[in-house]
C-alpha positions as CSV (number, residue, x, y, z in Angstrom):
1,X,-14.5,-3.0,10.4
2,X,-15.6,0.2,11.9
3,X,-13.8,2.5,14.4
4,X,-15.9,3.9,17.2
5,X,-15.1,6.4,19.9
6,X,-13.7,9.1,17.5
7,X,-16.9,11.1,17.1
8,X,-18.1,9.2,14.1
9,X,-17.9,5.8,12.3
10,X,-15.0,5.2,10.0
11,X,-15.8,2.5,7.4
12,X,-13.4,0.3,5.6
13,X,-14.9,-1.6,2.6
14,X,-13.4,-5.0,2.2
15,X,-12.3,-6.0,-1.3
16,X,-15.3,-7.5,-3.2
17,X,-15.1,-10.5,-5.5
18,X,-18.4,-9.5,-7.2
19,X,-16.7,-8.1,-10.3
20,X,-14.4,-11.1,-10.6
21,X,-17.5,-13.4,-10.4
22,X,-19.3,-11.4,-13.1
23,X,-16.3,-11.5,-15.4
24,X,-15.9,-15.3,-15.1
25,X,-19.6,-15.8,-15.7
26,X,-19.6,-13.6,-18.8
27,X,-16.6,-15.4,-20.2
28,X,-18.2,-18.8,-19.5
29,X,-21.4,-17.8,-21.2
30,X,-19.5,-16.5,-24.2
31,X,-17.7,-19.8,-24.6
32,X,-20.9,-21.7,-24.2
33,X,-22.7,-19.7,-26.9
34,X,-19.8,-20.0,-29.3
35,X,-19.7,-23.8,-28.8
36,X,-23.4,-24.0,-29.6
37,X,-22.9,-22.0,-32.8
38,X,-20.5,-24.8,-34.0
39,X,-23.0,-27.6,-33.7
40,X,-24.1,-28.9,-37.1
41,X,-27.8,-29.3,-37.5
42,X,-29.2,-31.6,-40.2
43,X,-32.7,-32.9,-40.9
44,X,-33.5,-36.2,-39.1
45,X,-35.4,-37.6,-42.2
46,X,-34.7,-37.2,-45.9
47,X,-37.5,-36.6,-48.4
48,X,-38.9,-39.7,-50.2
49,X,-38.0,-40.1,-53.9
50,X,-40.0,-42.0,-56.4
51,X,-38.3,-45.0,-58.1
52,X,-36.4,-46.2,-55.1
53,X,-37.6,-49.3,-53.4
54,X,-37.9,-47.5,-50.1
55,X,-38.7,-44.3,-51.7
56,X,-35.2,-42.9,-50.8
57,X,-32.7,-41.7,-53.3
58,X,-29.8,-43.6,-51.8
59,X,-26.7,-41.8,-53.2
60,X,-28.4,-38.5,-52.8
61,X,-29.2,-38.9,-49.1
62,X,-25.8,-37.9,-47.9
63,X,-25.5,-35.1,-50.3
64,X,-28.9,-33.7,-49.2
65,X,-28.0,-34.0,-45.6
66,X,-24.6,-32.4,-46.1
67,X,-26.0,-29.5,-48.0
68,X,-28.6,-28.9,-45.3
69,X,-26.0,-28.9,-42.6
70,X,-23.8,-26.4,-44.5
71,X,-26.5,-23.9,-45.3
72,X,-25.9,-20.7,-43.4
73,X,-28.3,-20.4,-40.5
74,X,-29.4,-17.1,-39.0
75,X,-29.3,-18.4,-35.4
76,X,-25.7,-19.6,-35.8
77,X,-24.6,-16.1,-36.8
78,X,-26.6,-14.7,-33.9
79,X,-25.0,-17.0,-31.4
80,X,-21.5,-16.0,-32.5
81,X,-22.4,-12.3,-32.4
82,X,-23.7,-12.7,-28.9
83,X,-20.6,-14.7,-27.9
84,X,-18.3,-11.9,-29.1
85,X,-20.4,-9.2,-27.3
86,X,-20.2,-11.1,-24.0
87,X,-16.5,-11.6,-24.3
88,X,-15.9,-7.9,-24.9
89,X,-18.1,-7.1,-22.0
90,X,-16.1,-9.4,-19.7
91,X,-12.9,-7.7,-20.8
92,X,-14.3,-4.3,-20.2
93,X,-15.5,-5.3,-16.7
94,X,-12.1,-6.8,-15.8
95,X,-10.3,-3.7,-16.9
96,X,-12.6,-1.4,-15.0
97,X,-12.3,-3.4,-11.8
98,X,-8.5,-3.7,-12.0
99,X,-7.7,-0.2,-10.9
100,X,-10.3,-0.1,-8.2
101,X,-9.1,-3.5,-6.9
102,X,-5.6,-2.3,-6.6
103,X,-6.7,0.7,-4.5
104,X,-8.8,-1.5,-2.3
105,X,-6.0,-4.0,-1.7
106,X,-3.6,-1.2,-0.8
107,X,-6.0,0.2,1.8
108,X,-7.5,-2.9,3.3
109,X,-5.4,-5.9,3.0
110,X,-2.7,-4.6,5.4
111,X,-3.9,-4.1,9.0
112,X,-1.1,-1.6,9.6
113,X,-2.3,0.6,6.7
114,X,-5.9,0.2,7.7
115,X,-5.3,1.3,11.3
116,X,-3.0,4.0,10.3
117,X,-5.6,5.5,8.0
118,X,-8.2,5.3,10.8
119,X,-5.9,7.0,13.2
120,X,-5.1,9.8,10.7
121,X,-8.8,10.3,10.0
122,X,-9.6,10.5,13.7
123,X,-6.8,13.0,14.3
124,X,-8.2,15.2,11.5
125,X,-11.8,15.0,12.7
126,X,-10.7,15.9,16.3
127,X,-8.4,18.6,15.0
128,X,-5.5,17.0,16.8
129,X,-3.1,16.1,14.0
130,X,-0.2,18.0,15.6
131,X,-0.9,16.5,19.0
132,X,-1.2,13.0,17.7
133,X,2.1,13.4,15.8
134,X,3.8,14.5,19.0
135,X,2.4,11.6,21.0
136,X,3.5,9.1,18.3
137,X,7.0,10.7,18.1
138,X,7.2,10.2,21.9
139,X,6.1,6.6,21.5
140,X,8.8,6.0,18.9
141,X,11.4,7.5,21.2
142,X,10.3,5.4,24.2
143,X,10.3,2.3,22.1
144,X,14.0,2.7,21.7
145,X,14.6,2.7,25.4
146,X,15.4,-0.7,27.1
147,X,13.7,0.3,30.4
148,X,10.4,1.2,28.6
149,X,10.5,-2.0,26.6
150,X,11.0,-4.1,29.7
151,X,7.9,-2.4,31.3
152,X,5.8,-2.9,28.2
153,X,6.8,-6.6,27.9
154,X,6.0,-7.2,31.5
155,X,2.6,-5.6,31.0
156,X,1.5,-7.3,27.8
157,X,2.7,-10.7,28.9
158,X,0.6,-10.8,32.0
159,X,-1.9,-13.7,31.5
160,X,-4.4,-12.7,34.2
161,X,-5.4,-9.3,33.0
162,X,-7.7,-8.4,30.1
163,X,-6.8,-6.6,26.9
164,X,-8.5,-3.5,28.1
165,X,-6.5,-3.5,31.3
166,X,-3.3,-3.9,29.2
167,X,-4.4,-0.9,27.1
168,X,-5.0,1.2,30.2
169,X,-1.5,0.2,31.5
170,X,0.0,1.2,28.2
171,X,-1.6,4.7,28.3
172,X,-0.4,5.1,31.9
173,X,3.2,4.2,30.8
174,X,3.0,6.7,27.9
175,X,1.5,9.5,30.1
176,X,1.3,12.4,29.8
177,X,-0.1,12.3,26.3
178,X,-1.2,15.5,24.6
179,X,-4.0,14.2,22.5
180,X,-7.3,12.4,23.3
181,X,-7.2,10.4,20.1
182,X,-4.1,8.2,20.9
183,X,-5.5,6.8,24.3
184,X,-8.8,6.1,22.6
185,X,-7.0,4.4,19.7
186,X,-5.0,2.2,22.0
187,X,-8.2,1.1,23.7
188,X,-9.7,0.3,20.3
189,X,-6.7,-1.8,19.4
190,X,-7.2,-3.7,22.7
191,X,-10.8,-4.4,21.8
192,X,-9.7,-5.8,18.5
193,X,-6.8,-7.8,20.2
194,X,-4.4,-5.8,18.1
195,X,-2.2,-4.2,20.7
196,X,0.9,-5.6,19.0
197,X,0.1,-3.3,16.0
198,X,0.6,-0.1,18.0
199,X,4.3,0.2,17.2
200,X,4.1,-0.5,13.4
201,X,1.1,1.8,13.2
202,X,3.0,4.6,14.9
203,X,6.0,4.2,12.6
204,X,3.8,4.0,9.5
205,X,2.0,7.2,10.7
206,X,5.3,9.0,11.0
207,X,6.4,7.9,7.6
208,X,3.2,9.2,6.1
209,X,3.6,12.4,8.0
210,X,7.0,13.0,6.4
211,X,5.5,12.7,3.0
212,X,2.2,14.6,3.5
213,X,3.7,17.5,5.4
214,X,6.9,17.5,3.3
215,X,9.2,17.0,6.2
216,X,12.7,16.1,5.2
217,X,15.1,14.5,7.8
218,X,18.7,15.7,7.3
219,X,21.7,14.3,9.2
220,X,24.5,16.7,9.7
221,X,27.8,15.4,11.0
222,X,30.4,17.9,12.3
223,X,33.6,17.8,14.3
224,X,32.1,20.0,17.0
225,X,28.7,21.0,18.3
226,X,26.9,23.4,15.9
227,X,25.5,26.6,17.3
228,X,21.8,27.5,17.0
229,X,22.5,30.0,14.3
230,X,24.5,27.4,12.3
231,X,21.6,24.9,12.6
232,X,19.1,27.5,11.4
233,X,21.2,28.4,8.4
234,X,21.6,24.8,7.4
235,X,17.9,24.2,7.8
236,X,17.0,27.2,5.6
237,X,19.4,26.2,2.9
238,X,18.1,22.6,2.9
239,X,14.5,23.8,2.7
240,X,15.4,25.7,-0.5
241,X,17.4,22.8,-1.9
242,X,14.8,20.1,-1.2
243,X,11.6,22.1,-1.5
244,X,10.5,20.9,1.9
245,X,8.2,22.8,4.3
246,X,10.2,21.8,7.3
247,X,13.6,20.2,8.0
248,X,14.2,17.7,10.8
249,X,17.8,18.3,11.5
250,X,19.7,15.4,13.3
251,X,23.1,16.6,14.5
252,X,25.9,14.1,15.2
253,X,29.5,14.6,16.2
254,X,32.2,12.9,14.1
255,X,35.8,13.9,15.0
256,X,37.2,12.0,12.0
257,X,36.1,14.6,9.5
258,X,38.6,17.1,11.2
259,X,36.5,20.2,10.5
260,X,33.5,21.3,8.4
261,X,30.5,19.1,8.1
262,X,28.7,16.5,6.0
263,X,25.0,16.3,5.1
264,X,22.8,13.3,4.3
265,X,19.1,13.2,3.2
266,X,16.6,11.4,1.0
267,X,16.5,8.4,3.3
268,X,14.6,5.3,2.1
269,X,13.5,4.7,5.7
270,X,13.1,8.3,7.2
271,X,12.2,7.3,10.8
272,X,15.2,5.0,11.1
273,X,17.5,7.1,8.9
274,X,18.4,4.2,6.7
275,X,20.0,4.4,3.2
276,X,20.5,8.1,2.4
277,X,20.2,8.7,-1.4
278,X,21.7,12.2,-1.4
279,X,24.6,13.9,0.4
280,X,27.2,16.7,0.5
281,X,30.7,16.4,2.0
282,X,32.1,19.8,3.1
283,X,34.5,18.3,5.6
284,X,38.2,19.2,5.8
285,X,39.0,15.5,5.5
286,X,37.3,15.4,2.1
287,X,39.2,18.5,0.9
288,X,42.6,17.1,1.9
289,X,41.9,13.8,0.1
290,X,40.8,15.7,-3.1
291,X,43.9,17.9,-3.0
292,X,46.1,14.9,-2.5
293,X,44.5,13.1,-5.5
294,X,45.0,16.1,-7.7
295,X,48.7,16.1,-6.8
296,X,49.0,12.4,-7.4
297,X,49.6,11.7,-3.7
298,X,47.9,9.1,-1.6
299,X,46.7,10.7,1.7
300,X,45.4,8.5,4.5
301,X,43.4,11.0,6.6
């Protein structure tokens, strides 16, 4: 498929089975040549011998035929050599196409990945990467609001309006948008009857943004609201610790920690903040529990 309306065509080659067909053909031909090399060839008639009633040396006939069949033939060796060469060529072709096939499957078999790549390329060509990111962050935030979801559901489930009209309605619900790429992309999805892919594409784009821009989301939980200076200090320390270019700090209030704060980062799902793989507990609750354990006392804080 090709994306239009972004200033240029973006092509997505579909996985080809040509290499697979060639490999199978080479293997088949190799097997056939090897099978032919195993065929025994013997003379159809034996030479006449004087003294025999029919001119044939009876007991010697089989011996002559057998010796003729077992004589090394140049064409037999040639067939086996050609068979080996074809088999090796098929193996080489299969190995060469394996890596390319994996890359193509990753980029083309998933519609979400394909459309995310297209959106990213369009944003770069229009020099609107930052604006597109802001629009998709806004979309992600709105998708978590019940009122917005009700409006979207009502719009997309109307049977009497076209896909393009639904796309225009979506753009209006999302307005104001900062980029020109996102409205065009929504229209493109409508033409492909893929409006249902808008949310997963947005989430995938944000995931890729975290990786490409080295943005690390960090959840900080404190017993009271942090000041702007405290947030800045935590962000700077986490940049140094994680090697990130930017820290997305999510602040939450947790009265159960009593005082201090806790940090969580390295999320498996960065946009939903699911399954943190790293963390630091600098809360008063944690300190009390550690002190109690060192004294051999059980403390329920």
